[in-house]
C-alpha positions as a Python dict, from the first residue, in 0.01 Angstrom:
ca = {
    (1, 'M'): (0, 0, 0),
    (2, 'S'): (165, 328, -80),
    (3, 'D'): (182, 248, -441),
    (4, 'P'): (-133, 367, -610),
    (5, 'R'): (-132, 115, -887),
    (6, 'L'): (-188, -137, -620),
    (7, 'R'): (-497, 24, -489),
    (8, 'T'): (-623, 50, -845),
    (9, 'L'): (-557, -322, -899),
    (10, 'K'): (-750, -407, -586),
    (11, 'I'): (-1043, -202, -693),
    (12, 'K'): (-1059, -326, -1054),
    (13, 'T'): (-1021, -683, -919),
    (14, 'G'): (-1320, -640, -673),
    (15, 'V'): (-1539, -492, -944),
    (16, 'V'): (-1466, -815, -1170),
    (17, 'K'): (-1556, -1040, -880),
    (18, 'R'): (-1852, -873, -794),
    (19, 'L'): (-1984, -838, -1148),
    (20, 'A'): (-1919, -1222, -1188),
    (21, 'K'): (-2115, -1312, -882),
    (22, 'E'): (-2393, -1069, -999),
    (23, 'K'): (-2431, -1245, -1317),
    (24, 'I'): (-2461, -1574, -1153),
    (25, 'T'): (-2717, -1448, -947),
    (26, 'Y'): (-2932, -1314, -1210),
    (27, 'E'): (-2910, -1638, -1403),
    (28, 'K'): (-3040, -1837, -1093),
    (29, 'E'): (-3287, -1576, -1034),
    (30, 'A'): (-3424, -1627, -1379),
    (31, 'E'): (-3415, -2010, -1361),
    (32, 'Q'): (-3624, -1993, -1032),
    (33, 'Q'): (-3868, -1750, -1206),
    (34, 'R'): (-3907, -1978, -1506),
    (35, 'E'): (-4000, -2247, -1256),
    (36, 'R'): (-4230, -2043, -1062),
    (37, 'V'): (-4416, -1917, -1391),
    (38, 'Q'): (-4451, -2300, -1500),
    (39, 'K'): (-4571, -2375, -1145),
    (40, 'F'): (-4823, -2130, -1183),
    (41, 'K'): (-4937, -2246, -1504),
    (42, 'D'): (-4956, -2599, -1406),
    (43, 'E'): (-5167, -2490, -1093),
    (44, 'G'): (-5414, -2311, -1357),
    (45, 'K'): (-5348, -1992, -1147),
    (46, 'D'): (-5530, -1657, -1251),
    (47, 'G'): (-5381, -1521, -1594),
    (48, 'Y'): (-5294, -1192, -1432),
    (49, 'E'): (-5071, -1381, -1170),
    (50, 'I'): (-4901, -1559, -1454),
    (51, 'R'): (-4847, -1243, -1639),
    (52, 'K'): (-4703, -1059, -1367),
    (53, 'Q'): (-4467, -1354, -1293),
    (54, 'E'): (-4366, -1342, -1665),
    (55, 'E'): (-4274, -976, -1640),
    (56, 'V'): (-4059, -1043, -1343),
    (57, 'L'): (-3900, -1316, -1545),
    (58, 'Q'): (-3838, -1091, -1817),
    (59, 'E'): (-3678, -818, -1603),
    (60, 'S'): (-3434, -1098, -1464),
    (61, 'L'): (-3354, -1192, -1821),
    (62, 'M'): (-3290, -836, -1917),
    (63, 'M'): (-3026, -803, -1643),
    (64, 'V'): (-2795, -1103, -1767),
    (65, 'P'): (-2675, -941, -2096),
    (66, 'D'): (-2635, -595, -1926),
    (67, 'C'): (-2431, -769, -1642),
    (68, 'Q'): (-2243, -963, -1905),
    (69, 'R'): (-2148, -634, -2098),
    (70, 'R'): (-2031, -460, -1786),
    (71, 'L'): (-1836, -755, -1678),
    (72, 'A'): (-1647, -790, -2009),
    (73, 'K'): (-1541, -427, -1993),
    (74, 'A'): (-1415, -465, -1633),
    (75, 'H'): (-1257, -792, -1734),
    (76, 'E'): (-1081, -625, -2015),
    (77, 'D'): (-969, -330, -1810),
    (78, 'L'): (-828, -537, -1549),
    (79, 'K'): (-640, -752, -1792),
    (80, 'K'): (-491, -441, -1952),
    (81, 'I'): (-371, -316, -1614),
    (82, 'L'): (-209, -663, -1545),
    (83, 'E'): (-40, -626, -1902),
    (84, 'T'): (92, -299, -1807),
    (85, 'E'): (218, -368, -1451),
    (86, 'Q'): (424, -676, -1516),
    (87, 'D'): (687, -562, -1251),
    (88, 'L'): (404, -607, -988),
    (89, 'K'): (404, -986, -1063),
    (90, 'E'): (530, -1097, -749),
    (91, 'V'): (279, -896, -532),
    (92, 'E'): (-15, -1055, -379),
    (93, 'A'): (-283, -812, -543),
    (94, 'Y'): (-144, -900, -866),
    (95, 'L'): (-157, -1274, -800),
    (96, 'E'): (-526, -1244, -662),
    (97, 'A'): (-624, -1033, -990),
    (98, 'E'): (-471, -1313, -1204),
    (99, 'K'): (-684, -1564, -1024),
    (100, 'V'): (-1013, -1365, -1040),
    (101, 'L'): (-956, -1282, -1407),
    (102, 'E'): (-935, -1661, -1471),
    (103, 'E'): (-1248, -1744, -1272),
    (104, 'A'): (-1443, -1462, -1420),
    (105, 'S'): (-1350, -1579, -1787),
    (106, 'A'): (-1606, -1842, -1770),
    (107, 'Q'): (-1895, -1587, -1697),
    (108, 'L'): (-1785, -1391, -2028),
    (109, 'P'): (-2000, -1438, -2341),
    (110, 'Q'): (-1845, -1687, -2570),
    (111, 'E'): (-1725, -1573, -2910),
    (112, 'E'): (-1960, -1699, -3186),
    (113, 'S'): (-1781, -1803, -3491),
    (114, 'T'): (-1948, -1731, -3812),
    (115, 'F'): (-1886, -1949, -4114),
}
């Protein structure tokens, strides 16, 4: 592990992995909060309680785009490192980084085509 490129590669890989998990967590949290708000409405809870739960939902929803933006940047950084460090292709950290990059791609915002 004397090569500083390997250390950088491992750090960037960890960042992408963490941000992908974070995004999934925020999406699950938002879905659970939606269900909680609906349950409160169905049960006829106090308007104040419903509004507070809706505020919590909005906070969760605001975190998803922020997390996506950070993930996209980290994903791009890791991709660039992999492109420039082709000589490390046989190293385990490089292979792990490729795997994480592929898995995280599913969490990136999809490009919208405009016609």
